MISESE-874674 format. One record per residue (C-alpha): residue in three letters; y, x, z. Coordinates in steps of 0.25 Angstrom, whole numbers, plus 5000, padded with zeros to 4 digits. Last residue first. Example, Ala and Ser with C-alpha at 12.3 -4.5 7.8 and 13.67 -1.06 7.14 Angstrom:
BEGIN
{pt "SER", {4996, 5055, 5029}}
{pt "ALA", {4982, 5049, 5031}}
END
This chain:
BEGIN
{pt "UNK", {4818, 5185, 5069}}
{pt "UNK", {4810, 5176, 5078}}
{pt "UNK", {4821, 5171, 5087}}
{pt "UNK", {4832, 5169, 5077}}
{pt "UNK", {4822, 5162, 5067}}
{pt "UNK", {4817, 5153, 5079}}
{pt "UNK", {4831, 5149, 5082}}
{pt "UNK", {4835, 5145, 5068}}
{pt "UNK", {4821, 5138, 5066}}
{pt "UNK", {4823, 5130, 5079}}
{pt "UNK", {4837, 5126, 5076}}
{pt "UNK", {4833, 5121, 5062}}
{pt "UNK", {4821, 5113, 5068}}
{pt "UNK", {4830, 5107, 5079}}
{pt "UNK", {4840, 5103, 5069}}
{pt "UNK", {4829, 5097, 5060}}
{pt "UNK", {4823, 5090, 5072}}
{pt "UNK", {4836, 5085, 5077}}
{pt "UNK", {4840, 5079, 5063}}
{pt "UNK", {4826, 5072, 5063}}
{pt "UNK", {4828, 5066, 5077}}
{pt "UNK", {4843, 5061, 5074}}
{pt "UNK", {4838, 5055, 5061}}
{pt "UNK", {4826, 5048, 5068}}
{pt "UNK", {4835, 5043, 5079}}
{pt "UNK", {4845, 5037, 5069}}
{pt "UNK", {4833, 5030, 5062}}
{pt "UNK", {4828, 5024, 5075}}
{pt "UNK", {4842, 5019, 5077}}
{pt "UNK", {4842, 5013, 5063}}
{pt "UNK", {4828, 5007, 5065}}
{pt "UNK", {4833, 4999, 5077}}
{pt "UNK", {4835, 4986, 5069}}
{pt "UNK", {4821, 4988, 5063}}
{pt "UNK", {4815, 4985, 5077}}
{pt "UNK", {4807, 4993, 5087}}
{pt "UNK", {4820, 4997, 5095}}
{pt "UNK", {4823, 4982, 5095}}
{pt "UNK", {4810, 4978, 5101}}
{pt "UNK", {4812, 4989, 5112}}
{pt "UNK", {4826, 4984, 5115}}
{pt "UNK", {4821, 4970, 5118}}
{pt "UNK", {4819, 4956, 5112}}
{pt "UNK", {4826, 4959, 5100}}
{pt "UNK", {4840, 4953, 5095}}
{pt "UNK", {4847, 4960, 5107}}
{pt "UNK", {4843, 4974, 5102}}
{pt "UNK", {4850, 4970, 5089}}
{pt "UNK", {4864, 4973, 5095}}
{pt "UNK", {4860, 4988, 5096}}
{pt "UNK", {4863, 4993, 5110}}
{pt "UNK", {4850, 5000, 5112}}
{pt "UNK", {4850, 5006, 5098}}
{pt "UNK", {4865, 5011, 5100}}
{pt "UNK", {4861, 5017, 5113}}
{pt "UNK", {4849, 5024, 5107}}
{pt "UNK", {4857, 5029, 5095}}
{pt "UNK", {4868, 5035, 5105}}
{pt "UNK", {4857, 5042, 5113}}
{pt "UNK", {4851, 5047, 5100}}
{pt "UNK", {4864, 5053, 5095}}
{pt "UNK", {4867, 5059, 5109}}
{pt "UNK", {4854, 5065, 5110}}
{pt "UNK", {4856, 5071, 5096}}
{pt "UNK", {4869, 5077, 5100}}
{pt "UNK", {4863, 5084, 5112}}
{pt "UNK", {4852, 5089, 5103}}
{pt "UNK", {4863, 5094, 5093}}
{pt "UNK", {4870, 5101, 5104}}
{pt "UNK", {4857, 5108, 5108}}
{pt "UNK", {4855, 5112, 5093}}
{pt "UNK", {4869, 5118, 5093}}
{pt "UNK", {4866, 5127, 5105}}
{pt "UNK", {4853, 5131, 5098}}
{pt "UNK", {4861, 5135, 5085}}
{pt "UNK", {4872, 5142, 5094}}
{pt "UNK", {4861, 5151, 5100}}
{pt "UNK", {4856, 5154, 5086}}
{pt "UNK", {4871, 5158, 5082}}
{pt "UNK", {4869, 5170, 5092}}
{pt "UNK", {4859, 5177, 5084}}
{pt "UNK", {4846, 5179, 5092}}
{pt "UNK", {4843, 5193, 5097}}
{pt "UNK", {4831, 5188, 5105}}
{pt "UNK", {4832, 5197, 5117}}
{pt "UNK", {4847, 5195, 5118}}
{pt "UNK", {4845, 5181, 5123}}
{pt "UNK", {4855, 5172, 5116}}
{pt "UNK", {4845, 5163, 5109}}
{pt "UNK", {4838, 5161, 5122}}
{pt "UNK", {4850, 5155, 5128}}
{pt "UNK", {4849, 5144, 5117}}
{pt "UNK", {4834, 5142, 5120}}
{pt "UNK", {4837, 5141, 5135}}
{pt "UNK", {4847, 5130, 5132}}
{pt "UNK", {4837, 5122, 5123}}
{pt "UNK", {4827, 5123, 5134}}
{pt "UNK", {4837, 5119, 5145}}
{pt "UNK", {4840, 5106, 5138}}
{pt "UNK", {4826, 5104, 5135}}
{pt "UNK", {4820, 5107, 5149}}
{pt "UNK", {4831, 5098, 5155}}
{pt "UNK", {4828, 5087, 5146}}
{pt "UNK", {4813, 5087, 5148}}
{pt "UNK", {4815, 5088, 5164}}
{pt "UNK", {4825, 5076, 5163}}
{pt "UNK", {4817, 5068, 5154}}
{pt "UNK", {4804, 5069, 5161}}
{pt "UNK", {4811, 5066, 5175}}
{pt "UNK", {4818, 5054, 5169}}
{pt "UNK", {4805, 5049, 5163}}
{pt "UNK", {4797, 5052, 5175}}
{pt "UNK", {4807, 5044, 5184}}
{pt "UNK", {4807, 5032, 5174}}
{pt "UNK", {4792, 5032, 5175}}
{pt "UNK", {4792, 5030, 5190}}
{pt "UNK", {4791, 5015, 5190}}
{pt "UNK", {4779, 5016, 5181}}
{pt "UNK", {4780, 5008, 5168}}
{pt "UNK", {4779, 5020, 5159}}
{pt "UNK", {4767, 5026, 5166}}
{pt "UNK", {4769, 5038, 5175}}
{pt "UNK", {4771, 5053, 5170}}
{pt "UNK", {4764, 5063, 5178}}
{pt "UNK", {4759, 5071, 5167}}
{pt "UNK", {4773, 5070, 5161}}
{pt "UNK", {4778, 5078, 5173}}
{pt "UNK", {4769, 5090, 5169}}
{pt "UNK", {4775, 5089, 5155}}
{pt "UNK", {4789, 5090, 5160}}
{pt "UNK", {4787, 5102, 5170}}
{pt "UNK", {4782, 5112, 5159}}
{pt "UNK", {4795, 5110, 5151}}
{pt "UNK", {4803, 5110, 5164}}
{pt "UNK", {4797, 5123, 5168}}
{pt "UNK", {4799, 5129, 5155}}
{pt "UNK", {4814, 5125, 5154}}
{pt "UNK", {4816, 5131, 5168}}
{pt "UNK", {4809, 5144, 5164}}
{pt "UNK", {4817, 5145, 5151}}
{pt "UNK", {4830, 5142, 5159}}
{pt "UNK", {4827, 5154, 5168}}
{pt "UNK", {4824, 5163, 5156}}
{pt "UNK", {4837, 5160, 5149}}
{pt "UNK", {4846, 5160, 5161}}
{pt "UNK", {4849, 5175, 5160}}
{pt "UNK", {4854, 5172, 5146}}
{pt "UNK", {4864, 5162, 5151}}
{pt "UNK", {4868, 5172, 5162}}
{pt "UNK", {4872, 5183, 5152}}
{pt "UNK", {4863, 5196, 5152}}
{pt "UNK", {4851, 5199, 5160}}
{pt "UNK", {4838, 5191, 5160}}
{pt "UNK", {4829, 5188, 5172}}
{pt "UNK", {4815, 5190, 5166}}
{pt "UNK", {4803, 5182, 5170}}
{pt "UNK", {4789, 5188, 5166}}
{pt "UNK", {4785, 5199, 5157}}
{pt "UNK", {4796, 5198, 5147}}
{pt "UNK", {4788, 5195, 5135}}
{pt "UNK", {4777, 5187, 5143}}
{pt "UNK", {4788, 5178, 5150}}
{pt "UNK", {4794, 5176, 5136}}
{pt "UNK", {4781, 5171, 5130}}
{pt "UNK", {4777, 5163, 5142}}
{pt "UNK", {4790, 5155, 5142}}
{pt "UNK", {4789, 5152, 5127}}
{pt "UNK", {4775, 5147, 5128}}
{pt "UNK", {4779, 5138, 5139}}
{pt "UNK", {4790, 5133, 5131}}
{pt "UNK", {4782, 5131, 5118}}
{pt "UNK", {4771, 5123, 5125}}
{pt "UNK", {4781, 5114, 5132}}
{pt "UNK", {4789, 5112, 5119}}
{pt "UNK", {4777, 5109, 5111}}
{pt "UNK", {4772, 5099, 5121}}
{pt "UNK", {4786, 5093, 5121}}
{pt "UNK", {4787, 5091, 5106}}
{pt "UNK", {4773, 5085, 5105}}
{pt "UNK", {4776, 5076, 5117}}
{pt "UNK", {4789, 5071, 5111}}
{pt "UNK", {4784, 5069, 5097}}
{pt "UNK", {4772, 5061, 5102}}
{pt "UNK", {4780, 5053, 5112}}
{pt "UNK", {4790, 5049, 5101}}
{pt "UNK", {4779, 5045, 5092}}
{pt "UNK", {4772, 5036, 5101}}
{pt "UNK", {4758, 5042, 5104}}
{pt "UNK", {4744, 5038, 5099}}
{pt "UNK", {4744, 5051, 5091}}
{pt "UNK", {4757, 5047, 5084}}
{pt "UNK", {4763, 5033, 5086}}
{pt "UNK", {4773, 5024, 5078}}
{pt "UNK", {4778, 5010, 5082}}
{pt "UNK", {4790, 5014, 5090}}
{pt "UNK", {4794, 5026, 5082}}
{pt "UNK", {4809, 5028, 5086}}
{pt "UNK", {4807, 5021, 5100}}
{pt "UNK", {4804, 5033, 5108}}
{pt "UNK", {4813, 5042, 5100}}
{pt "UNK", {4825, 5045, 5109}}
{pt "UNK", {4822, 5053, 5121}}
{pt "UNK", {4807, 5057, 5118}}
{pt "UNK", {4811, 5061, 5104}}
{pt "UNK", {4823, 5069, 5108}}
{pt "UNK", {4816, 5077, 5119}}
{pt "UNK", {4804, 5080, 5110}}
{pt "UNK", {4813, 5084, 5098}}
{pt "UNK", {4821, 5094, 5107}}
{pt "UNK", {4809, 5099, 5114}}
{pt "UNK", {4802, 5102, 5100}}
{pt "UNK", {4813, 5109, 5093}}
{pt "UNK", {4824, 5117, 5101}}
{pt "UNK", {4816, 5118, 5114}}
{pt "UNK", {4802, 5121, 5110}}
{pt "UNK", {4804, 5128, 5097}}
{pt "UNK", {4815, 5137, 5103}}
{pt "UNK", {4806, 5140, 5115}}
{pt "UNK", {4795, 5143, 5106}}
{pt "UNK", {4803, 5153, 5097}}
{pt "UNK", {4811, 5160, 5109}}
{pt "UNK", {4798, 5163, 5116}}
{pt "UNK", {4791, 5168, 5104}}
{pt "UNK", {4802, 5177, 5100}}
{pt "UNK", {4802, 5183, 5114}}
{pt "UNK", {4787, 5184, 5114}}
{pt "UNK", {4788, 5192, 5100}}
{pt "UNK", {4800, 5200, 5105}}
{pt "UNK", {4792, 5213, 5105}}
{pt "UNK", {4800, 5225, 5110}}
{pt "UNK", {4804, 5233, 5097}}
{pt "UNK", {4795, 5244, 5094}}
{pt "UNK", {4798, 5259, 5096}}
{pt "UNK", {4792, 5271, 5090}}
{pt "UNK", {4788, 5281, 5101}}
{pt "UNK", {4788, 5296, 5099}}
{pt "UNK", {4783, 5303, 5111}}
{pt "UNK", {4785, 5317, 5118}}
{pt "UNK", {4780, 5317, 5132}}
{pt "UNK", {4789, 5316, 5144}}
{pt "UNK", {4791, 5301, 5142}}
{pt "UNK", {4776, 5298, 5144}}
{pt "UNK", {4774, 5285, 5136}}
{pt "UNK", {4771, 5270, 5138}}
{pt "UNK", {4766, 5262, 5127}}
{pt "UNK", {4772, 5248, 5122}}
{pt "UNK", {4785, 5254, 5120}}
{pt "UNK", {4797, 5245, 5122}}
{pt "UNK", {4809, 5242, 5113}}
{pt "UNK", {4822, 5234, 5115}}
{pt "UNK", {4832, 5231, 5105}}
{pt "UNK", {4826, 5218, 5099}}
{pt "UNK", {4825, 5213, 5113}}
{pt "UNK", {4840, 5212, 5112}}
{pt "UNK", {4848, 5219, 5123}}
{pt "UNK", {4855, 5215, 5135}}
{pt "UNK", {4869, 5222, 5137}}
{pt "UNK", {4870, 5235, 5143}}
{pt "UNK", {4881, 5238, 5152}}
{pt "UNK", {4890, 5251, 5150}}
{pt "UNK", {4901, 5243, 5143}}
{pt "UNK", {4894, 5231, 5138}}
{pt "UNK", {4881, 5236, 5130}}
{pt "UNK", {4874, 5232, 5118}}
{pt "UNK", {4859, 5234, 5116}}
{pt "UNK", {4848, 5244, 5117}}
{pt "UNK", {4833, 5245, 5122}}
{pt "UNK", {4822, 5255, 5122}}
{pt "UNK", {4810, 5256, 5131}}
{pt "UNK", {4799, 5266, 5132}}
{pt "UNK", {4787, 5263, 5140}}
{pt "UNK", {4784, 5274, 5151}}
{pt "UNK", {4773, 5283, 5155}}
{pt "UNK", {4774, 5289, 5169}}
{pt "UNK", {4774, 5303, 5175}}
{pt "UNK", {4788, 5306, 5171}}
{pt "UNK", {4799, 5297, 5168}}
{pt "UNK", {4804, 5293, 5182}}
{pt "UNK", {4809, 5279, 5182}}
{pt "UNK", {4823, 5276, 5187}}
{pt "UNK", {4823, 5262, 5193}}
{pt "UNK", {4812, 5266, 5204}}
{pt "UNK", {4821, 5275, 5212}}
{pt "UNK", {4831, 5286, 5208}}
{pt "UNK", {4823, 5299, 5209}}
{pt "UNK", {4822, 5302, 5194}}
{pt "UNK", {4812, 5310, 5187}}
{pt "UNK", {4812, 5311, 5172}}
{pt "UNK", {4828, 5312, 5171}}
{pt "UNK", {4834, 5305, 5159}}
{pt "UNK", {4843, 5314, 5151}}
{pt "UNK", {4852, 5306, 5142}}
{pt "UNK", {4855, 5306, 5127}}
{pt "UNK", {4862, 5294, 5121}}
{pt "UNK", {4864, 5290, 5106}}
{pt "UNK", {4870, 5276, 5102}}
{pt "UNK", {4870, 5275, 5087}}
{pt "UNK", {4880, 5267, 5080}}
{pt "UNK", {4887, 5279, 5073}}
{pt "UNK", {4889, 5286, 5086}}
{pt "UNK", {4887, 5281, 5100}}
{pt "UNK", {4885, 5293, 5109}}
{pt "UNK", {4877, 5299, 5121}}
{pt "UNK", {4875, 5309, 5131}}
{pt "UNK", {4869, 5308, 5145}}
{pt "UNK", {4866, 5321, 5153}}
{pt "UNK", {4859, 5314, 5164}}
{pt "UNK", {4851, 5302, 5168}}
{pt "UNK", {4842, 5299, 5180}}
{pt "UNK", {4851, 5289, 5186}}
{pt "UNK", {4862, 5285, 5177}}
{pt "UNK", {4864, 5271, 5183}}
{pt "UNK", {4866, 5277, 5197}}
{pt "UNK", {4866, 5266, 5208}}
{pt "UNK", {4859, 5260, 5202}}
{pt "UNK", {4849, 5260, 5189}}
{pt "UNK", {4854, 5251, 5178}}
{pt "UNK", {4848, 5238, 5177}}
{pt "UNK", {4839, 5232, 5165}}
{pt "UNK", {4832, 5219, 5168}}
{pt "UNK", {4818, 5215, 5163}}
{pt "UNK", {4813, 5215, 5178}}
{pt "UNK", {4817, 5230, 5179}}
{pt "UNK", {4822, 5239, 5168}}
{pt "UNK", {4830, 5251, 5174}}
{pt "UNK", {4843, 5258, 5171}}
{pt "UNK", {4848, 5272, 5169}}
{pt "UNK", {4861, 5274, 5161}}
{pt "UNK", {4866, 5282, 5150}}
{pt "UNK", {4881, 5282, 5146}}
{pt "UNK", {4888, 5283, 5132}}
{pt "UNK", {4903, 5282, 5130}}
{pt "UNK", {4910, 5280, 5117}}
{pt "UNK", {4910, 5265, 5118}}
{pt "UNK", {4900, 5261, 5129}}
{pt "UNK", {4886, 5267, 5125}}
{pt "UNK", {4875, 5264, 5134}}
{pt "UNK", {4862, 5273, 5136}}
{pt "UNK", {4851, 5268, 5144}}
{pt "UNK", {4839, 5275, 5151}}
{pt "UNK", {4830, 5264, 5157}}
{pt "UNK", {4819, 5265, 5167}}
{pt "UNK", {4809, 5253, 5164}}
{pt "UNK", {4803, 5241, 5171}}
{pt "UNK", {4805, 5231, 5159}}
{pt "UNK", {4808, 5231, 5145}}
{pt "UNK", {4793, 5231, 5141}}
{pt "UNK", {4781, 5240, 5139}}
{pt "UNK", {4781, 5243, 5154}}
{pt "UNK", {4784, 5255, 5163}}
{pt "UNK", {4797, 5257, 5156}}
{pt "UNK", {4805, 5269, 5151}}
{pt "UNK", {4818, 5264, 5145}}
{pt "UNK", {4827, 5268, 5134}}
{pt "UNK", {4841, 5262, 5133}}
{pt "UNK", {4852, 5259, 5122}}
{pt "UNK", {4866, 5254, 5125}}
{pt "UNK", {4878, 5249, 5117}}
{pt "UNK", {4893, 5248, 5118}}
{pt "UNK", {4899, 5254, 5105}}
{pt "UNK", {4897, 5242, 5096}}
{pt "UNK", {4886, 5238, 5087}}
{pt "UNK", {4871, 5240, 5084}}
{pt "UNK", {4870, 5253, 5091}}
{pt "UNK", {4858, 5261, 5086}}
{pt "UNK", {4851, 5268, 5097}}
{pt "UNK", {4849, 5283, 5101}}
{pt "UNK", {4843, 5286, 5115}}
{pt "UNK", {4841, 5301, 5119}}
{pt "UNK", {4833, 5304, 5131}}
{pt "UNK", {4832, 5318, 5138}}
{pt "UNK", {4821, 5316, 5147}}
{pt "UNK", {4823, 5323, 5160}}
{pt "UNK", {4818, 5333, 5170}}
{pt "UNK", {4813, 5345, 5162}}
{pt "UNK", {4817, 5340, 5149}}
{pt "UNK", {4809, 5329, 5141}}
{pt "UNK", {4813, 5323, 5128}}
{pt "UNK", {4818, 5310, 5124}}
{pt "UNK", {4822, 5301, 5112}}
{pt "UNK", {4826, 5287, 5110}}
{pt "UNK", {4829, 5282, 5096}}
{pt "UNK", {4835, 5269, 5092}}
{pt "UNK", {4838, 5261, 5079}}
{pt "UNK", {4829, 5271, 5072}}
{pt "UNK", {4828, 5276, 5057}}
{pt "UNK", {4817, 5287, 5055}}
{pt "UNK", {4809, 5277, 5046}}
{pt "UNK", {4809, 5268, 5058}}
{pt "UNK", {4813, 5272, 5071}}
{pt "UNK", {4812, 5263, 5083}}
{pt "UNK", {4813, 5274, 5093}}
{pt "UNK", {4807, 5281, 5105}}
{pt "UNK", {4807, 5296, 5104}}
{pt "UNK", {4801, 5308, 5112}}
{pt "UNK", {4806, 5323, 5110}}
{pt "UNK", {4801, 5336, 5104}}
{pt "UNK", {4791, 5330, 5094}}
{pt "UNK", {4789, 5315, 5095}}
{pt "UNK", {4803, 5313, 5090}}
{pt "UNK", {4810, 5326, 5086}}
{pt "UNK", {4813, 5321, 5072}}
{pt "UNK", {4822, 5310, 5079}}
{pt "UNK", {4821, 5297, 5071}}
{pt "UNK", {4835, 5293, 5066}}
{pt "UNK", {4846, 5284, 5071}}
{pt "UNK", {4857, 5280, 5062}}
{pt "UNK", {4847, 5269, 5056}}
{pt "UNK", {4849, 5266, 5041}}
{pt "UNK", {4861, 5266, 5032}}
{pt "UNK", {4872, 5276, 5036}}
{pt "UNK", {4882, 5274, 5047}}
{pt "UNK", {4896, 5279, 5042}}
{pt "UNK", {4901, 5290, 5052}}
{pt "UNK", {4899, 5301, 5042}}
{pt "UNK", {4908, 5294, 5032}}
{pt "UNK", {4904, 5299, 5018}}
{pt "UNK", {4915, 5303, 5009}}
{pt "UNK", {4912, 5318, 5010}}
{pt "UNK", {4897, 5315, 5007}}
{pt "UNK", {4887, 5318, 5018}}
{pt "UNK", {4879, 5331, 5015}}
{pt "UNK", {4864, 5327, 5015}}
{pt "UNK", {4854, 5329, 5025}}
{pt "UNK", {4841, 5321, 5024}}
{pt "UNK", {4829, 5330, 5018}}
{pt "UNK", {4834, 5344, 5021}}
{pt "UNK", {4840, 5340, 5034}}
{pt "UNK", {4828, 5331, 5039}}
{pt "UNK", {4819, 5344, 5039}}
{pt "UNK", {4825, 5346, 5053}}
{pt "UNK", {4832, 5359, 5057}}
{pt "UNK", {4826, 5366, 5068}}
{pt "UNK", {4832, 5367, 5082}}
{pt "UNK", {4830, 5381, 5088}}
{pt "UNK", {4828, 5382, 5103}}
{pt "UNK", {4841, 5381, 5111}}
{pt "UNK", {4851, 5392, 5113}}
{pt "UNK", {4858, 5398, 5125}}
{pt "UNK", {4870, 5406, 5119}}
{pt "UNK", {4878, 5407, 5132}}
{pt "UNK", {4874, 5408, 5146}}
{pt "UNK", {4885, 5406, 5157}}
{pt "UNK", {4889, 5410, 5171}}
{pt "UNK", {4903, 5415, 5173}}
{pt "UNK", {4910, 5401, 5173}}
{pt "UNK", {4897, 5394, 5178}}
{pt "UNK", {4884, 5389, 5172}}
{pt "UNK", {4889, 5389, 5157}}
{pt "UNK", {4879, 5387, 5146}}
{pt "UNK", {4881, 5391, 5132}}
{pt "UNK", {4874, 5384, 5121}}
{pt "UNK", {4866, 5386, 5109}}
{pt "UNK", {4858, 5376, 5100}}
{pt "UNK", {4850, 5381, 5089}}
{pt "UNK", {4849, 5376, 5074}}
{pt "UNK", {4839, 5377, 5062}}
{pt "UNK", {4846, 5374, 5049}}
{pt "UNK", {4860, 5369, 5048}}
{pt "UNK", {4858, 5358, 5038}}
{pt "UNK", {4871, 5350, 5037}}
{pt "UNK", {4872, 5336, 5044}}
{pt "UNK", {4874, 5343, 5057}}
{pt "UNK", {4865, 5340, 5069}}
{pt "UNK", {4870, 5331, 5081}}
{pt "UNK", {4869, 5337, 5095}}
{pt "UNK", {4867, 5328, 5107}}
{pt "UNK", {4869, 5334, 5121}}
{pt "UNK", {4860, 5334, 5133}}
{pt "UNK", {4864, 5341, 5146}}
{pt "UNK", {4855, 5347, 5156}}
{pt "UNK", {4858, 5354, 5169}}
{pt "UNK", {4873, 5352, 5169}}
{pt "UNK", {4883, 5356, 5180}}
{pt "UNK", {4897, 5350, 5179}}
{pt "UNK", {4907, 5357, 5171}}
{pt "UNK", {4912, 5346, 5161}}
{pt "UNK", {4912, 5342, 5147}}
{pt "UNK", {4902, 5352, 5142}}
{pt "UNK", {4901, 5358, 5128}}
{pt "UNK", {4895, 5354, 5114}}
{pt "UNK", {4896, 5360, 5100}}
{pt "UNK", {4898, 5355, 5086}}
{pt "UNK", {4907, 5344, 5091}}
{pt "UNK", {4921, 5348, 5089}}
{pt "UNK", {4921, 5343, 5075}}
{pt "UNK", {4926, 5357, 5070}}
{pt "UNK", {4916, 5364, 5079}}
{pt "UNK", {4916, 5365, 5094}}
{pt "UNK", {4914, 5355, 5106}}
{pt "UNK", {4906, 5342, 5109}}
{pt "UNK", {4906, 5337, 5123}}
{pt "UNK", {4896, 5338, 5134}}
{pt "UNK", {4894, 5332, 5148}}
{pt "UNK", {4897, 5317, 5145}}
{pt "UNK", {4891, 5318, 5131}}
{pt "UNK", {4898, 5321, 5118}}
{pt "UNK", {4891, 5323, 5105}}
{pt "UNK", {4887, 5336, 5098}}
{pt "UNK", {4888, 5341, 5084}}
{pt "UNK", {4880, 5349, 5073}}
{pt "UNK", {4883, 5364, 5071}}
{pt "UNK", {4889, 5375, 5080}}
{pt "UNK", {4893, 5388, 5073}}
{pt "UNK", {4895, 5397, 5085}}
{pt "UNK", {4880, 5400, 5086}}
{pt "UNK", {4881, 5407, 5072}}
{pt "UNK", {4869, 5403, 5063}}
{pt "UNK", {4854, 5407, 5063}}
{pt "UNK", {4850, 5395, 5072}}
{pt "UNK", {4861, 5386, 5067}}
{pt "UNK", {4870, 5381, 5078}}
{pt "UNK", {4870, 5371, 5089}}
{pt "UNK", {4880, 5371, 5100}}
{pt "UNK", {4882, 5370, 5115}}
{pt "UNK", {4893, 5374, 5125}}
{pt "UNK", {4890, 5373, 5139}}
{pt "UNK", {4896, 5371, 5153}}
{pt "UNK", {4892, 5368, 5167}}
{pt "UNK", {4878, 5373, 5167}}
{pt "UNK", {4867, 5370, 5177}}
{pt "UNK", {4859, 5382, 5182}}
{pt "UNK", {4856, 5377, 5196}}
{pt "UNK", {4853, 5363, 5191}}
{pt "UNK", {4841, 5368, 5183}}
{pt "UNK", {4837, 5375, 5170}}
{pt "UNK", {4849, 5370, 5163}}
{pt "UNK", {4848, 5362, 5150}}
{pt "UNK", {4856, 5359, 5138}}
{pt "UNK", {4850, 5348, 5130}}
{pt "UNK", {4852, 5346, 5115}}
{pt "UNK", {4849, 5332, 5110}}
{pt "UNK", {4849, 5331, 5095}}
{pt "UNK", {4856, 5321, 5086}}
{pt "UNK", {4849, 5317, 5073}}
{pt "UNK", {4860, 5318, 5062}}
{pt "UNK", {4853, 5329, 5054}}
{pt "UNK", {4840, 5333, 5060}}
{pt "UNK", {4837, 5343, 5071}}
{pt "UNK", {4824, 5350, 5075}}
{pt "UNK", {4817, 5355, 5088}}
{pt "UNK", {4819, 5343, 5096}}
{pt "UNK", {4828, 5340, 5108}}
{pt "UNK", {4836, 5352, 5110}}
{pt "UNK", {4835, 5359, 5123}}
{pt "UNK", {4846, 5370, 5127}}
{pt "UNK", {4842, 5379, 5139}}
{pt "UNK", {4849, 5384, 5151}}
{pt "UNK", {4846, 5394, 5162}}
{pt "UNK", {4850, 5405, 5152}}
{pt "UNK", {4842, 5417, 5153}}
{pt "UNK", {4850, 5428, 5159}}
{pt "UNK", {4861, 5435, 5151}}
{pt "UNK", {4872, 5426, 5157}}
{pt "UNK", {4885, 5426, 5148}}
{pt "UNK", {4895, 5436, 5152}}
{pt "UNK", {4906, 5434, 5162}}
{pt "UNK", {4920, 5430, 5165}}
{pt "UNK", {4917, 5416, 5158}}
{pt "UNK", {4929, 5417, 5148}}
{pt "UNK", {4925, 5430, 5141}}
{pt "UNK", {4910, 5428, 5144}}
{pt "UNK", {4908, 5420, 5131}}
{pt "UNK", {4910, 5431, 5122}}
{pt "UNK", {4919, 5427, 5110}}
{pt "UNK", {4915, 5420, 5097}}
{pt "UNK", {4909, 5407, 5100}}
{pt "UNK", {4917, 5398, 5091}}
{pt "UNK", {4915, 5386, 5101}}
{pt "UNK", {4921, 5390, 5114}}
{pt "UNK", {4935, 5388, 5109}}
{pt "UNK", {4932, 5374, 5108}}
{pt "UNK", {4932, 5373, 5123}}
{pt "UNK", {4920, 5373, 5131}}
{pt "UNK", {4918, 5361, 5140}}
{pt "UNK", {4926, 5352, 5150}}
{pt "UNK", {4925, 5361, 5162}}
{pt "UNK", {4927, 5373, 5153}}
{pt "UNK", {4914, 5382, 5153}}
{pt "UNK", {4917, 5392, 5142}}
{pt "UNK", {4903, 5395, 5137}}
{pt "UNK", {4899, 5392, 5123}}
{pt "UNK", {4901, 5406, 5117}}
{pt "UNK", {4916, 5408, 5118}}
{pt "UNK", {4927, 5403, 5126}}
{pt "UNK", {4937, 5407, 5115}}
{pt "UNK", {4948, 5403, 5125}}
{pt "UNK", {4942, 5413, 5135}}
{pt "UNK", {4942, 5424, 5125}}
{pt "UNK", {4956, 5421, 5122}}
{pt "UNK", {4960, 5422, 5136}}
{pt "UNK", {4952, 5436, 5138}}
{pt "UNK", {4959, 5441, 5126}}
{pt "UNK", {4973, 5437, 5131}}
{pt "UNK", {4970, 5444, 5144}}
{pt "UNK", {4966, 5457, 5138}}
{pt "UNK", {4979, 5456, 5129}}
{pt "UNK", {4987, 5454, 5141}}
{pt "UNK", {4981, 5465, 5149}}
{pt "UNK", {4983, 5474, 5137}}
{pt "UNK", {4998, 5470, 5137}}
END
């Protein structure tokens, strides 16, 4: 009977699994949380009395309500890796069994303990761990200064308990900002303003790169240095859905090119980190291992905020696509956008940011982000719209159908149609050349785009249109006299080159309205397509008018067609042309204004 009682006591102590350390392969059980029995009961030995080869590193020395804190569990080296742990935060002067705050889930950790099952955190498997970063969210109530404590299990009979962090002080934000929520308030309802707040530790114990204004941010990137890594946390507002990505890059140029990128992608309830590289203005993931240099990733998508923490090795022996982050200053890049599964979709230029200065990533810095300048992109879109929607369309119509509309009038010694045509096409030439220069300067040369094939065709079509636009006036320099035998060949060549340039020009503008960098509403594309349809209709109306004019019965009364075209009887045809031209100019102006408004705003 005595033996049975002793056996029962041992079993009960094991079930209690006290003081942080029962190293189940899938984490400590809930019984481990109260911490009321000696931890050696189930491990066959007492805790180690030697200095623990582990430490708890907390980013920052203060905490604020609602601002997550990264807590990193570190082993001295790979030979002292731990397989299990139980971690919690408690008041500095309170009981270590009364965990406060909450933890999220990562691939290597899971929340445990408390009425909500998340006031502590434990392991998910028994693989060796050298460092592991978890996210802890402070409670709403003021708990004063706190300390993190943990037990580390190296082996079944080898463990250290009550390993503590430095004291983490309560931020002054509690006394100023914390209020007790109303019992009728839905805690998941987004409040007004940004959901991401500026971290109080920025510029003090960790580096930050953000677009915060008055403490409100749409993105926040923080990092701090450990012995071999940067612990990077990326937070970004997610505009919609649960398939999104955000990335930070370390670039050699002050542009979205030549950079080593750490990206986080949320796909439903899962978050993964990947390593990629920006080269030739394209982003591609590193192969064969697209997580090279990364470890201990954790992340979540909560209340419209993507949050991701990952360890990025400082020195990586993986070739030129994964930069070493020591010994060289880098420009900081940030971008975000929608994803399809684990694949990033092309982002809007309004969602990318680049620092003008380069920085030592191992030093503490606090950098305010400015959106990547779109001035040259907007200028490119504006002048191309003016050229191909307005002036080129007028110049093409006038040259084709209006040579007889003002038979007795001249301007600057030139026939009216020719003066209008030449002025229109000179502006088109200058605007097109300027537009191609603007965009080439912005991207630093030719850029092969990613995305749908029709978008990839945009730069190619733009170059073709520019070549044709330059070629036509050069051809005009070699124009022969009107009565020369070769003049018909010139006329056909001039018409063919000009018509191809115009058709491709309008098509390129339409494609340009769908480029993600411009963030133009979709309806604008339909406006441009509608304008193209109107231009075809205008040509048909004018062709029909010309046919009717040439087959008018009164032509036979006059000596020849030219005499009839100058007569009063032909006035009805001239009037029809003027109505069509005036209608076209109004439509072209309205379309141009609509597109310019979308491009500029």
